[in-house]
mmCIF entry with sequence, helices, sheets and N, C-alpha, C, O atoms, coordinates in Angstrom:
data_MODEL
# 
_entry.id   MODEL 
# 
_entity.id                         1 
_entity.type                       polymer 
_entity.pdbx_number_of_molecules   1 
# 
_entity_poly.entity_id                      1 
_entity_poly.type                           'polypeptide(L)' 
_entity_poly.nstd_linkage                   no 
_entity_poly.nstd_monomer                   no 
_entity_poly.pdbx_seq_one_letter_code       MSTIKTIGIDLGKSTFHVVGHDFSGQQLYRHKFSRAKLLQFISVHEPVLIAMAS 
_entity_poly.pdbx_seq_one_letter_code_can   MSTIKTIGIDLGKSTFHVVGHDFSGQQLYRHKFSRAKLLQFISVHEPVLIAMAS 
_entity_poly.pdbx_strand_id                 A 
# 
loop_
_entity_poly_seq.entity_id 
_entity_poly_seq.num 
_entity_poly_seq.mon_id 
_entity_poly_seq.hetero 
1 1  MET n 
1 2  SER n 
1 3  THR n 
1 4  ILE n 
1 5  LYS n 
1 6  THR n 
1 7  ILE n 
1 8  GLY n 
1 9  ILE n 
1 10 ASP n 
1 11 LEU n 
1 12 GLY n 
1 13 LYS n 
1 14 SER n 
1 15 THR n 
1 16 PHE n 
1 17 HIS n 
1 18 VAL n 
1 19 VAL n 
1 20 GLY n 
1 21 HIS n 
1 22 ASP n 
1 23 PHE n 
1 24 SER n 
1 25 GLY n 
1 26 GLN n 
1 27 GLN n 
1 28 LEU n 
1 29 TYR n 
1 30 ARG n 
1 31 HIS n 
1 32 LYS n 
1 33 PHE n 
1 34 SER n 
1 35 ARG n 
1 36 ALA n 
1 37 LYS n 
1 38 LEU n 
1 39 LEU n 
1 40 GLN n 
1 41 PHE n 
1 42 ILE n 
1 43 SER n 
1 44 VAL n 
1 45 HIS n 
1 46 GLU n 
1 47 PRO n 
1 48 VAL n 
1 49 LEU n 
1 50 ILE n 
1 51 ALA n 
1 52 MET n 
1 53 ALA n 
1 54 SER n 
# 
_struct_asym.id          A 
_struct_asym.entity_id   1 
# 
_struct_conf.conf_type_id            HELX_P 
_struct_conf.id                      HELX_P1 
_struct_conf.pdbx_PDB_helix_id       AA1 
_struct_conf.beg_label_comp_id       ARG 
_struct_conf.beg_label_asym_id       A 
_struct_conf.beg_label_seq_id        35 
_struct_conf.pdbx_beg_PDB_ins_code   ? 
_struct_conf.end_label_comp_id       VAL 
_struct_conf.end_label_asym_id       A 
_struct_conf.end_label_seq_id        44 
_struct_conf.pdbx_end_PDB_ins_code   ? 
_struct_conf.beg_auth_comp_id        ARG 
_struct_conf.beg_auth_asym_id        A 
_struct_conf.beg_auth_seq_id         35 
_struct_conf.end_auth_comp_id        VAL 
_struct_conf.end_auth_asym_id        A 
_struct_conf.end_auth_seq_id         44 
_struct_conf.pdbx_PDB_helix_class    1 
_struct_conf.details                 ? 
_struct_conf.pdbx_PDB_helix_length   10 
# 
_struct_conf_type.id          HELX_P 
_struct_conf_type.criteria    ? 
_struct_conf_type.reference   ? 
# 
_struct_sheet.id               AA1 
_struct_sheet.type             ? 
_struct_sheet.number_strands   4 
_struct_sheet.details          ? 
# 
loop_
_struct_sheet_order.sheet_id 
_struct_sheet_order.range_id_1 
_struct_sheet_order.range_id_2 
_struct_sheet_order.offset 
_struct_sheet_order.sense 
AA1 1 2 ? anti-parallel 
AA1 2 3 ? anti-parallel 
AA1 3 4 ? parallel      
# 
loop_
_struct_sheet_range.sheet_id 
_struct_sheet_range.id 
_struct_sheet_range.beg_label_comp_id 
_struct_sheet_range.beg_label_asym_id 
_struct_sheet_range.beg_label_seq_id 
_struct_sheet_range.pdbx_beg_PDB_ins_code 
_struct_sheet_range.end_label_comp_id 
_struct_sheet_range.end_label_asym_id 
_struct_sheet_range.end_label_seq_id 
_struct_sheet_range.pdbx_end_PDB_ins_code 
_struct_sheet_range.beg_auth_comp_id 
_struct_sheet_range.beg_auth_asym_id 
_struct_sheet_range.beg_auth_seq_id 
_struct_sheet_range.end_auth_comp_id 
_struct_sheet_range.end_auth_asym_id 
_struct_sheet_range.end_auth_seq_id 
AA1 1 GLN A 27 ? SER A 34 ? GLN A 27 SER A 34 
AA1 2 THR A 15 ? HIS A 21 ? THR A 15 HIS A 21 
AA1 3 THR A 6  ? LEU A 11 ? THR A 6  LEU A 11 
AA1 4 LEU A 49 ? ALA A 53 ? LEU A 49 ALA A 53 
# 
loop_
_atom_site.group_PDB 
_atom_site.id 
_atom_site.type_symbol 
_atom_site.label_atom_id 
_atom_site.label_alt_id 
_atom_site.label_comp_id 
_atom_site.label_asym_id 
_atom_site.label_entity_id 
_atom_site.label_seq_id 
_atom_site.pdbx_PDB_ins_code 
_atom_site.Cartn_x 
_atom_site.Cartn_y 
_atom_site.Cartn_z 
_atom_site.occupancy 
_atom_site.B_iso_or_equiv 
_atom_site.pdbx_formal_charge 
_atom_site.auth_seq_id 
_atom_site.auth_comp_id 
_atom_site.auth_asym_id 
_atom_site.auth_atom_id 
_atom_site.pdbx_PDB_model_num 
ATOM 1   N N  . MET A 1 1  ? 57.285 139.496 99.231 1.00 0.00 ? 1  MET A N  1 
ATOM 2   C CA . MET A 1 1  ? 57.968 138.824 98.147 1.00 0.00 ? 1  MET A CA 1 
ATOM 3   C C  . MET A 1 1  ? 57.081 137.696 97.614 1.00 0.00 ? 1  MET A C  1 
ATOM 4   O O  . MET A 1 1  ? 56.469 136.963 98.391 1.00 0.00 ? 1  MET A O  1 
ATOM 5   N N  . SER A 1 2  ? 57.016 137.563 96.305 1.00 0.00 ? 2  SER A N  1 
ATOM 6   C CA . SER A 1 2  ? 56.239 136.512 95.684 1.00 0.00 ? 2  SER A CA 1 
ATOM 7   C C  . SER A 1 2  ? 56.996 135.226 95.631 1.00 0.00 ? 2  SER A C  1 
ATOM 8   O O  . SER A 1 2  ? 58.227 135.221 95.621 1.00 0.00 ? 2  SER A O  1 
ATOM 9   N N  . THR A 1 3  ? 56.264 134.114 95.597 1.00 0.00 ? 3  THR A N  1 
ATOM 10  C CA . THR A 1 3  ? 56.902 132.813 95.486 1.00 0.00 ? 3  THR A CA 1 
ATOM 11  C C  . THR A 1 3  ? 56.546 132.153 94.168 1.00 0.00 ? 3  THR A C  1 
ATOM 12  O O  . THR A 1 3  ? 55.507 132.453 93.582 1.00 0.00 ? 3  THR A O  1 
ATOM 13  N N  . ILE A 1 4  ? 57.376 131.283 93.712 1.00 0.00 ? 4  ILE A N  1 
ATOM 14  C CA . ILE A 1 4  ? 57.141 130.614 92.451 1.00 0.00 ? 4  ILE A CA 1 
ATOM 15  C C  . ILE A 1 4  ? 56.026 129.604 92.644 1.00 0.00 ? 4  ILE A C  1 
ATOM 16  O O  . ILE A 1 4  ? 56.065 128.775 93.553 1.00 0.00 ? 4  ILE A O  1 
ATOM 17  N N  . LYS A 1 5  ? 54.987 129.693 91.730 1.00 0.00 ? 5  LYS A N  1 
ATOM 18  C CA . LYS A 1 5  ? 53.860 128.783 91.758 1.00 0.00 ? 5  LYS A CA 1 
ATOM 19  C C  . LYS A 1 5  ? 53.783 127.849 90.570 1.00 0.00 ? 5  LYS A C  1 
ATOM 20  O O  . LYS A 1 5  ? 53.146 126.796 90.610 1.00 0.00 ? 5  LYS A O  1 
ATOM 21  N N  . THR A 1 6  ? 54.501 128.301 89.435 1.00 0.00 ? 6  THR A N  1 
ATOM 22  C CA . THR A 1 6  ? 54.507 127.497 88.217 1.00 0.00 ? 6  THR A CA 1 
ATOM 23  C C  . THR A 1 6  ? 55.896 127.513 87.643 1.00 0.00 ? 6  THR A C  1 
ATOM 24  O O  . THR A 1 6  ? 56.510 128.577 87.562 1.00 0.00 ? 6  THR A O  1 
ATOM 25  N N  . ILE A 1 7  ? 56.431 126.341 87.229 1.00 0.00 ? 7  ILE A N  1 
ATOM 26  C CA . ILE A 1 7  ? 57.681 126.227 86.563 1.00 0.00 ? 7  ILE A CA 1 
ATOM 27  C C  . ILE A 1 7  ? 57.461 125.735 85.147 1.00 0.00 ? 7  ILE A C  1 
ATOM 28  O O  . ILE A 1 7  ? 56.762 124.744 84.931 1.00 0.00 ? 7  ILE A O  1 
ATOM 29  N N  . GLY A 1 8  ? 58.046 126.413 84.191 1.00 0.00 ? 8  GLY A N  1 
ATOM 30  C CA . GLY A 1 8  ? 58.012 125.978 82.809 1.00 0.00 ? 8  GLY A CA 1 
ATOM 31  C C  . GLY A 1 8  ? 59.393 125.497 82.392 1.00 0.00 ? 8  GLY A C  1 
ATOM 32  O O  . GLY A 1 8  ? 60.391 126.172 82.648 1.00 0.00 ? 8  GLY A O  1 
ATOM 33  N N  . ILE A 1 9  ? 59.458 124.336 81.754 1.00 0.00 ? 9  ILE A N  1 
ATOM 34  C CA . ILE A 1 9  ? 60.705 123.694 81.309 1.00 0.00 ? 9  ILE A CA 1 
ATOM 35  C C  . ILE A 1 9  ? 60.687 123.483 79.835 1.00 0.00 ? 9  ILE A C  1 
ATOM 36  O O  . ILE A 1 9  ? 59.798 122.800 79.327 1.00 0.00 ? 9  ILE A O  1 
ATOM 37  N N  . ASP A 1 10 ? 61.657 124.055 79.101 1.00 0.00 ? 10 ASP A N  1 
ATOM 38  C CA . ASP A 1 10 ? 61.836 123.804 77.674 1.00 0.00 ? 10 ASP A CA 1 
ATOM 39  C C  . ASP A 1 10 ? 62.876 122.692 77.569 1.00 0.00 ? 10 ASP A C  1 
ATOM 40  O O  . ASP A 1 10 ? 64.036 122.886 77.933 1.00 0.00 ? 10 ASP A O  1 
ATOM 41  N N  . LEU A 1 11 ? 62.469 121.552 77.082 1.00 0.00 ? 11 LEU A N  1 
ATOM 42  C CA . LEU A 1 11 ? 63.310 120.369 77.039 1.00 0.00 ? 11 LEU A CA 1 
ATOM 43  C C  . LEU A 1 11 ? 64.205 120.420 75.780 1.00 0.00 ? 11 LEU A C  1 
ATOM 44  O O  . LEU A 1 11 ? 63.730 120.621 74.662 1.00 0.00 ? 11 LEU A O  1 
ATOM 45  N N  . GLY A 1 12 ? 65.475 120.235 76.003 1.00 0.00 ? 12 GLY A N  1 
ATOM 46  C CA . GLY A 1 12 ? 66.471 120.139 74.941 1.00 0.00 ? 12 GLY A CA 1 
ATOM 47  C C  . GLY A 1 12 ? 67.217 118.883 75.056 1.00 0.00 ? 12 GLY A C  1 
ATOM 48  O O  . GLY A 1 12 ? 66.980 118.097 75.973 1.00 0.00 ? 12 GLY A O  1 
ATOM 49  N N  . LYS A 1 13 ? 68.160 118.650 74.113 1.00 0.00 ? 13 LYS A N  1 
ATOM 50  C CA . LYS A 1 13 ? 68.981 117.408 74.149 1.00 0.00 ? 13 LYS A CA 1 
ATOM 51  C C  . LYS A 1 13 ? 69.893 117.356 75.368 1.00 0.00 ? 13 LYS A C  1 
ATOM 52  O O  . LYS A 1 13 ? 69.973 116.324 76.033 1.00 0.00 ? 13 LYS A O  1 
ATOM 53  N N  . SER A 1 14 ? 70.562 118.421 75.660 1.00 0.00 ? 14 SER A N  1 
ATOM 54  C CA . SER A 1 14 ? 71.521 118.374 76.740 1.00 0.00 ? 14 SER A CA 1 
ATOM 55  C C  . SER A 1 14 ? 71.271 119.494 77.780 1.00 0.00 ? 14 SER A C  1 
ATOM 56  O O  . SER A 1 14 ? 71.750 119.392 78.909 1.00 0.00 ? 14 SER A O  1 
ATOM 57  N N  . THR A 1 15 ? 70.540 120.539 77.419 1.00 0.00 ? 15 THR A N  1 
ATOM 58  C CA . THR A 1 15 ? 70.251 121.594 78.389 1.00 0.00 ? 15 THR A CA 1 
ATOM 59  C C  . THR A 1 15 ? 68.745 121.851 78.468 1.00 0.00 ? 15 THR A C  1 
ATOM 60  O O  . THR A 1 15 ? 67.995 121.535 77.544 1.00 0.00 ? 15 THR A O  1 
ATOM 61  N N  . PHE A 1 16 ? 68.332 122.422 79.576 1.00 0.00 ? 16 PHE A N  1 
ATOM 62  C CA . PHE A 1 16 ? 66.918 122.689 79.848 1.00 0.00 ? 16 PHE A CA 1 
ATOM 63  C C  . PHE A 1 16 ? 66.774 124.104 80.302 1.00 0.00 ? 16 PHE A C  1 
ATOM 64  O O  . PHE A 1 16 ? 67.433 124.508 81.260 1.00 0.00 ? 16 PHE A O  1 
ATOM 65  N N  . HIS A 1 17 ? 65.939 124.876 79.655 1.00 0.00 ? 17 HIS A N  1 
ATOM 66  C CA . HIS A 1 17 ? 65.689 126.228 80.008 1.00 0.00 ? 17 HIS A CA 1 
ATOM 67  C C  . HIS A 1 17 ? 64.483 126.259 80.944 1.00 0.00 ? 17 HIS A C  1 
ATOM 68  O O  . HIS A 1 17 ? 63.431 125.722 80.598 1.00 0.00 ? 17 HIS A O  1 
ATOM 69  N N  . VAL A 1 18 ? 64.609 126.874 82.122 1.00 0.00 ? 18 VAL A N  1 
ATOM 70  C CA . VAL A 1 18 ? 63.576 126.867 83.159 1.00 0.00 ? 18 VAL A CA 1 
ATOM 71  C C  . VAL A 1 18 ? 63.185 128.299 83.465 1.00 0.00 ? 18 VAL A C  1 
ATOM 72  O O  . VAL A 1 18 ? 64.042 129.170 83.615 1.00 0.00 ? 18 VAL A O  1 
ATOM 73  N N  . VAL A 1 19 ? 61.869 128.539 83.559 1.00 0.00 ? 19 VAL A N  1 
ATOM 74  C CA . VAL A 1 19 ? 61.332 129.776 84.023 1.00 0.00 ? 19 VAL A CA 1 
ATOM 75  C C  . VAL A 1 19 ? 60.364 129.526 85.170 1.00 0.00 ? 19 VAL A C  1 
ATOM 76  O O  . VAL A 1 19 ? 59.639 128.531 85.177 1.00 0.00 ? 19 VAL A O  1 
ATOM 77  N N  . GLY A 1 20 ? 60.359 130.433 86.135 1.00 0.00 ? 20 GLY A N  1 
ATOM 78  C CA . GLY A 1 20 ? 59.391 130.353 87.232 1.00 0.00 ? 20 GLY A CA 1 
ATOM 79  C C  . GLY A 1 20 ? 58.491 131.576 87.310 1.00 0.00 ? 20 GLY A C  1 
ATOM 80  O O  . GLY A 1 20 ? 58.950 132.710 87.178 1.00 0.00 ? 20 GLY A O  1 
ATOM 81  N N  . HIS A 1 21 ? 57.191 131.329 87.529 1.00 0.00 ? 21 HIS A N  1 
ATOM 82  C CA . HIS A 1 21 ? 56.233 132.423 87.557 1.00 0.00 ? 21 HIS A CA 1 
ATOM 83  C C  . HIS A 1 21 ? 55.454 132.363 88.851 1.00 0.00 ? 21 HIS A C  1 
ATOM 84  O O  . HIS A 1 21 ? 55.221 131.301 89.428 1.00 0.00 ? 21 HIS A O  1 
ATOM 85  N N  . ASP A 1 22 ? 55.062 133.548 89.280 1.00 0.00 ? 22 ASP A N  1 
ATOM 86  C CA . ASP A 1 22 ? 54.236 133.622 90.506 1.00 0.00 ? 22 ASP A CA 1 
ATOM 87  C C  . ASP A 1 22 ? 52.793 133.455 90.186 1.00 0.00 ? 22 ASP A C  1 
ATOM 88  O O  . ASP A 1 22 ? 52.456 133.182 89.034 1.00 0.00 ? 22 ASP A O  1 
ATOM 89  N N  . PHE A 1 23 ? 51.922 133.602 91.138 1.00 0.00 ? 23 PHE A N  1 
ATOM 90  C CA . PHE A 1 23 ? 50.458 133.331 90.962 1.00 0.00 ? 23 PHE A CA 1 
ATOM 91  C C  . PHE A 1 23 ? 49.855 134.305 89.900 1.00 0.00 ? 23 PHE A C  1 
ATOM 92  O O  . PHE A 1 23 ? 48.921 133.918 89.197 1.00 0.00 ? 23 PHE A O  1 
ATOM 93  N N  . SER A 1 24 ? 50.353 135.514 89.776 1.00 0.00 ? 24 SER A N  1 
ATOM 94  C CA . SER A 1 24 ? 49.842 136.488 88.834 1.00 0.00 ? 24 SER A CA 1 
ATOM 95  C C  . SER A 1 24 ? 50.430 136.317 87.456 1.00 0.00 ? 24 SER A C  1 
ATOM 96  O O  . SER A 1 24 ? 49.961 136.965 86.520 1.00 0.00 ? 24 SER A O  1 
ATOM 97  N N  . GLY A 1 25 ? 51.446 135.467 87.278 1.00 0.00 ? 25 GLY A N  1 
ATOM 98  C CA . GLY A 1 25 ? 52.008 135.221 85.983 1.00 0.00 ? 25 GLY A CA 1 
ATOM 99  C C  . GLY A 1 25 ? 53.319 135.998 85.727 1.00 0.00 ? 25 GLY A C  1 
ATOM 100 O O  . GLY A 1 25 ? 53.899 135.918 84.644 1.00 0.00 ? 25 GLY A O  1 
ATOM 101 N N  . GLN A 1 26 ? 53.755 136.727 86.718 1.00 0.00 ? 26 GLN A N  1 
ATOM 102 C CA . GLN A 1 26 ? 54.959 137.521 86.597 1.00 0.00 ? 26 GLN A CA 1 
ATOM 103 C C  . GLN A 1 26 ? 56.199 136.568 86.658 1.00 0.00 ? 26 GLN A C  1 
ATOM 104 O O  . GLN A 1 26 ? 56.278 135.714 87.541 1.00 0.00 ? 26 GLN A O  1 
ATOM 105 N N  . GLN A 1 27 ? 57.135 136.724 85.736 1.00 0.00 ? 27 GLN A N  1 
ATOM 106 C CA . GLN A 1 27 ? 58.319 135.881 85.710 1.00 0.00 ? 27 GLN A CA 1 
ATOM 107 C C  . GLN A 1 27 ? 59.269 136.261 86.868 1.00 0.00 ? 27 GLN A C  1 
ATOM 108 O O  . GLN A 1 27 ? 59.660 137.421 86.994 1.00 0.00 ? 27 GLN A O  1 
ATOM 109 N N  . LEU A 1 28 ? 59.621 135.310 87.681 1.00 0.00 ? 28 LEU A N  1 
ATOM 110 C CA . LEU A 1 28 ? 60.494 135.564 88.795 1.00 0.00 ? 28 LEU A CA 1 
ATOM 111 C C  . LEU A 1 28 ? 61.854 134.913 88.673 1.00 0.00 ? 28 LEU A C  1 
ATOM 112 O O  . LEU A 1 28 ? 62.785 135.296 89.381 1.00 0.00 ? 28 LEU A O  1 
ATOM 113 N N  . TYR A 1 29 ? 61.989 133.933 87.788 1.00 0.00 ? 29 TYR A N  1 
ATOM 114 C CA . TYR A 1 29 ? 63.181 133.116 87.751 1.00 0.00 ? 29 TYR A CA 1 
ATOM 115 C C  . TYR A 1 29 ? 63.366 132.683 86.279 1.00 0.00 ? 29 TYR A C  1 
ATOM 116 O O  . TYR A 1 29 ? 62.411 132.386 85.562 1.00 0.00 ? 29 TYR A O  1 
ATOM 117 N N  . ARG A 1 30 ? 64.646 132.665 85.876 1.00 0.00 ? 30 ARG A N  1 
ATOM 118 C CA . ARG A 1 30 ? 65.035 132.139 84.511 1.00 0.00 ? 30 ARG A CA 1 
ATOM 119 C C  . ARG A 1 30 ? 66.428 131.624 84.575 1.00 0.00 ? 30 ARG A C  1 
ATOM 120 O O  . ARG A 1 30 ? 67.325 132.324 85.045 1.00 0.00 ? 30 ARG A O  1 
ATOM 121 N N  . HIS A 1 31 ? 66.651 130.382 84.102 1.00 0.00 ? 31 HIS A N  1 
ATOM 122 C CA . HIS A 1 31 ? 67.915 129.752 84.237 1.00 0.00 ? 31 HIS A CA 1 
ATOM 123 C C  . HIS A 1 31 ? 68.030 128.605 83.239 1.00 0.00 ? 31 HIS A C  1 
ATOM 124 O O  . HIS A 1 31 ? 67.025 128.063 82.778 1.00 0.00 ? 31 HIS A O  1 
ATOM 125 N N  . LYS A 1 32 ? 69.312 128.234 82.902 1.00 0.00 ? 32 LYS A N  1 
ATOM 126 C CA . LYS A 1 32 ? 69.570 127.097 82.010 1.00 0.00 ? 32 LYS A CA 1 
ATOM 127 C C  . LYS A 1 32 ? 70.287 126.031 82.874 1.00 0.00 ? 32 LYS A C  1 
ATOM 128 O O  . LYS A 1 32 ? 71.228 126.334 83.606 1.00 0.00 ? 32 LYS A O  1 
ATOM 129 N N  . PHE A 1 33 ? 69.816 124.793 82.763 1.00 0.00 ? 33 PHE A N  1 
ATOM 130 C CA . PHE A 1 33 ? 70.385 123.666 83.581 1.00 0.00 ? 33 PHE A CA 1 
ATOM 131 C C  . PHE A 1 33 ? 70.814 122.522 82.657 1.00 0.00 ? 33 PHE A C  1 
ATOM 132 O O  . PHE A 1 33 ? 70.292 122.345 81.556 1.00 0.00 ? 33 PHE A O  1 
ATOM 133 N N  . SER A 1 34 ? 71.807 121.741 83.165 1.00 0.00 ? 34 SER A N  1 
ATOM 134 C CA . SER A 1 34 ? 72.091 120.468 82.575 1.00 0.00 ? 34 SER A CA 1 
ATOM 135 C C  . SER A 1 34 ? 71.121 119.494 83.121 1.00 0.00 ? 34 SER A C  1 
ATOM 136 O O  . SER A 1 34 ? 70.388 119.838 84.049 1.00 0.00 ? 34 SER A O  1 
ATOM 137 N N  . ARG A 1 35 ? 71.060 118.293 82.611 1.00 0.00 ? 35 ARG A N  1 
ATOM 138 C CA . ARG A 1 35 ? 70.072 117.263 83.090 1.00 0.00 ? 35 ARG A CA 1 
ATOM 139 C C  . ARG A 1 35 ? 70.298 117.002 84.586 1.00 0.00 ? 35 ARG A C  1 
ATOM 140 O O  . ARG A 1 35 ? 69.335 116.990 85.353 1.00 0.00 ? 35 ARG A O  1 
ATOM 141 N N  . ALA A 1 36 ? 71.517 116.798 85.002 1.00 0.00 ? 36 ALA A N  1 
ATOM 142 C CA . ALA A 1 36 ? 71.760 116.499 86.446 1.00 0.00 ? 36 ALA A CA 1 
ATOM 143 C C  . ALA A 1 36 ? 71.406 117.679 87.358 1.00 0.00 ? 36 ALA A C  1 
ATOM 144 O O  . ALA A 1 36 ? 70.870 117.469 88.446 1.00 0.00 ? 36 ALA A O  1 
ATOM 145 N N  . LYS A 1 37 ? 71.686 118.879 86.948 1.00 0.00 ? 37 LYS A N  1 
ATOM 146 C CA . LYS A 1 37 ? 71.396 120.063 87.755 1.00 0.00 ? 37 LYS A CA 1 
ATOM 147 C C  . LYS A 1 37 ? 69.886 120.303 87.800 1.00 0.00 ? 37 LYS A C  1 
ATOM 148 O O  . LYS A 1 37 ? 69.366 120.750 88.823 1.00 0.00 ? 37 LYS A O  1 
ATOM 149 N N  . LEU A 1 38 ? 69.171 120.012 86.698 1.00 0.00 ? 38 LEU A N  1 
ATOM 150 C CA . LEU A 1 38 ? 67.703 120.176 86.719 1.00 0.00 ? 38 LEU A CA 1 
ATOM 151 C C  . LEU A 1 38 ? 67.095 119.217 87.675 1.00 0.00 ? 38 LEU A C  1 
ATOM 152 O O  . LEU A 1 38 ? 66.215 119.616 88.438 1.00 0.00 ? 38 LEU A O  1 
ATOM 153 N N  . LEU A 1 39 ? 67.504 117.958 87.693 1.00 0.00 ? 39 LEU A N  1 
ATOM 154 C CA . LEU A 1 39 ? 66.978 116.974 88.659 1.00 0.00 ? 39 LEU A CA 1 
ATOM 155 C C  . LEU A 1 39 ? 67.229 117.403 90.079 1.00 0.00 ? 39 LEU A C  1 
ATOM 156 O O  . LEU A 1 39 ? 66.368 117.254 90.946 1.00 0.00 ? 39 LEU A O  1 
ATOM 157 N N  . GLN A 1 40 ? 68.419 117.942 90.319 1.00 0.00 ? 40 GLN A N  1 
ATOM 158 C CA . GLN A 1 40 ? 68.760 118.438 91.675 1.00 0.00 ? 40 GLN A CA 1 
ATOM 159 C C  . GLN A 1 40 ? 67.858 119.633 92.048 1.00 0.00 ? 40 GLN A C  1 
ATOM 160 O O  . GLN A 1 40 ? 67.357 119.708 93.170 1.00 0.00 ? 40 GLN A O  1 
ATOM 161 N N  . PHE A 1 41 ? 67.667 120.520 91.143 1.00 0.00 ? 41 PHE A N  1 
ATOM 162 C CA . PHE A 1 41 ? 66.818 121.737 91.388 1.00 0.00 ? 41 PHE A CA 1 
ATOM 163 C C  . PHE A 1 41 ? 65.385 121.319 91.708 1.00 0.00 ? 41 PHE A C  1 
ATOM 164 O O  . PHE A 1 41 ? 64.812 121.776 92.697 1.00 0.00 ? 41 PHE A O  1 
ATOM 165 N N  . ILE A 1 42 ? 64.806 120.457 90.880 1.00 0.00 ? 42 ILE A N  1 
ATOM 166 C CA . ILE A 1 42 ? 63.406 120.042 91.119 1.00 0.00 ? 42 ILE A CA 1 
ATOM 167 C C  . ILE A 1 42 ? 63.245 119.210 92.391 1.00 0.00 ? 42 ILE A C  1 
ATOM 168 O O  . ILE A 1 42 ? 62.226 119.313 93.072 1.00 0.00 ? 42 ILE A O  1 
ATOM 169 N N  . SER A 1 43 ? 64.236 118.392 92.712 1.00 0.00 ? 43 SER A N  1 
ATOM 170 C CA . SER A 1 43 ? 64.095 117.555 93.933 1.00 0.00 ? 43 SER A CA 1 
ATOM 171 C C  . SER A 1 43 ? 64.063 118.340 95.202 1.00 0.00 ? 43 SER A C  1 
ATOM 172 O O  . SER A 1 43 ? 63.491 117.871 96.186 1.00 0.00 ? 43 SER A O  1 
ATOM 173 N N  . VAL A 1 44 ? 64.651 119.525 95.240 1.00 0.00 ? 44 VAL A N  1 
ATOM 174 C CA . VAL A 1 44 ? 64.674 120.334 96.473 1.00 0.00 ? 44 VAL A CA 1 
ATOM 175 C C  . VAL A 1 44 ? 63.674 121.454 96.490 1.00 0.00 ? 44 VAL A C  1 
ATOM 176 O O  . VAL A 1 44 ? 63.496 122.115 97.513 1.00 0.00 ? 44 VAL A O  1 
ATOM 177 N N  . HIS A 1 45 ? 62.988 121.689 95.324 1.00 0.00 ? 45 HIS A N  1 
ATOM 178 C CA . HIS A 1 45 ? 61.998 122.748 95.225 1.00 0.00 ? 45 HIS A CA 1 
ATOM 179 C C  . HIS A 1 45 ? 60.688 122.327 95.841 1.00 0.00 ? 45 HIS A C  1 
ATOM 180 O O  . HIS A 1 45 ? 60.325 121.151 95.813 1.00 0.00 ? 45 HIS A O  1 
ATOM 181 N N  . GLU A 1 46 ? 59.989 123.274 96.390 1.00 0.00 ? 46 GLU A N  1 
ATOM 182 C CA . GLU A 1 46 ? 58.636 122.980 96.934 1.00 0.00 ? 46 GLU A CA 1 
ATOM 183 C C  . GLU A 1 46 ? 57.720 122.536 95.780 1.00 0.00 ? 46 GLU A C  1 
ATOM 184 O O  . GLU A 1 46 ? 57.992 122.869 94.626 1.00 0.00 ? 46 GLU A O  1 
ATOM 185 N N  . PRO A 1 47 ? 56.648 121.796 96.066 1.00 0.00 ? 47 PRO A N  1 
ATOM 186 C CA . PRO A 1 47 ? 55.727 121.280 95.075 1.00 0.00 ? 47 PRO A CA 1 
ATOM 187 C C  . PRO A 1 47 ? 55.060 122.464 94.326 1.00 0.00 ? 47 PRO A C  1 
ATOM 188 O O  . PRO A 1 47 ? 54.517 123.384 94.938 1.00 0.00 ? 47 PRO A O  1 
ATOM 189 N N  . VAL A 1 48 ? 55.125 122.401 92.998 1.00 0.00 ? 48 VAL A N  1 
ATOM 190 C CA . VAL A 1 48 ? 54.500 123.442 92.142 1.00 0.00 ? 48 VAL A CA 1 
ATOM 191 C C  . VAL A 1 48 ? 53.985 122.748 90.905 1.00 0.00 ? 48 VAL A C  1 
ATOM 192 O O  . VAL A 1 48 ? 54.267 121.576 90.656 1.00 0.00 ? 48 VAL A O  1 
ATOM 193 N N  . LEU A 1 49 ? 53.202 123.519 90.114 1.00 0.00 ? 49 LEU A N  1 
ATOM 194 C CA . LEU A 1 49 ? 52.780 123.050 88.806 1.00 0.00 ? 49 LEU A CA 1 
ATOM 195 C C  . LEU A 1 49 ? 53.939 123.153 87.844 1.00 0.00 ? 49 LEU A C  1 
ATOM 196 O O  . LEU A 1 49 ? 54.583 124.201 87.786 1.00 0.00 ? 49 LEU A O  1 
ATOM 197 N N  . ILE A 1 50 ? 54.248 122.061 87.049 1.00 0.00 ? 50 ILE A N  1 
ATOM 198 C CA . ILE A 1 50 ? 55.334 122.062 86.113 1.00 0.00 ? 50 ILE A CA 1 
ATOM 199 C C  . ILE A 1 50 ? 54.779 121.847 84.739 1.00 0.00 ? 50 ILE A C  1 
ATOM 200 O O  . ILE A 1 50 ? 54.032 120.895 84.511 1.00 0.00 ? 50 ILE A O  1 
ATOM 201 N N  . ALA A 1 51 ? 55.138 122.738 83.786 1.00 0.00 ? 51 ALA A N  1 
ATOM 202 C CA . ALA A 1 51 ? 54.728 122.601 82.398 1.00 0.00 ? 51 ALA A CA 1 
ATOM 203 C C  . ALA A 1 51 ? 55.957 122.360 81.567 1.00 0.00 ? 51 ALA A C  1 
ATOM 204 O O  . ALA A 1 51 ? 56.992 122.987 81.792 1.00 0.00 ? 51 ALA A O  1 
ATOM 205 N N  . MET A 1 52 ? 55.864 121.461 80.608 1.00 0.00 ? 52 MET A N  1 
ATOM 206 C CA . MET A 1 52 ? 57.067 121.114 79.779 1.00 0.00 ? 52 MET A CA 1 
ATOM 207 C C  . MET A 1 52 ? 56.717 121.287 78.322 1.00 0.00 ? 52 MET A C  1 
ATOM 208 O O  . MET A 1 52 ? 55.583 121.049 77.908 1.00 0.00 ? 52 MET A O  1 
ATOM 209 N N  . ALA A 1 53 ? 57.691 121.702 77.553 1.00 0.00 ? 53 ALA A N  1 
ATOM 210 C CA . ALA A 1 53 ? 57.598 121.853 76.083 1.00 0.00 ? 53 ALA A CA 1 
ATOM 211 C C  . ALA A 1 53 ? 58.914 121.423 75.452 1.00 0.00 ? 53 ALA A C  1 
ATOM 212 O O  . ALA A 1 53 ? 59.991 121.606 76.019 1.00 0.00 ? 53 ALA A O  1 
ATOM 213 N N  . SER A 1 54 ? 58.793 120.840 74.248 1.00 0.00 ? 54 SER A N  1 
ATOM 214 C CA . SER A 1 54 ? 60.029 120.398 73.583 1.00 0.00 ? 54 SER A CA 1 
ATOM 215 C C  . SER A 1 54 ? 60.290 121.188 72.362 1.00 0.00 ? 54 SER A C  1 
ATOM 216 O O  . SER A 1 54 ? 61.285 120.954 71.676 1.00 0.00 ? 54 SER A O  1 
# 
């Protein structure tokens, strides 16, 4: 099983779209978070590269 190595976050006013990719670039995860839930998700996730776009 692959693990997430990169997280991409599309910043919005009230919601944030998050995708996770493995080392080869394959998308493994896709979800929409509120601000509070995003902070909770990132705080418990293992250290990875995070890219943000608005």
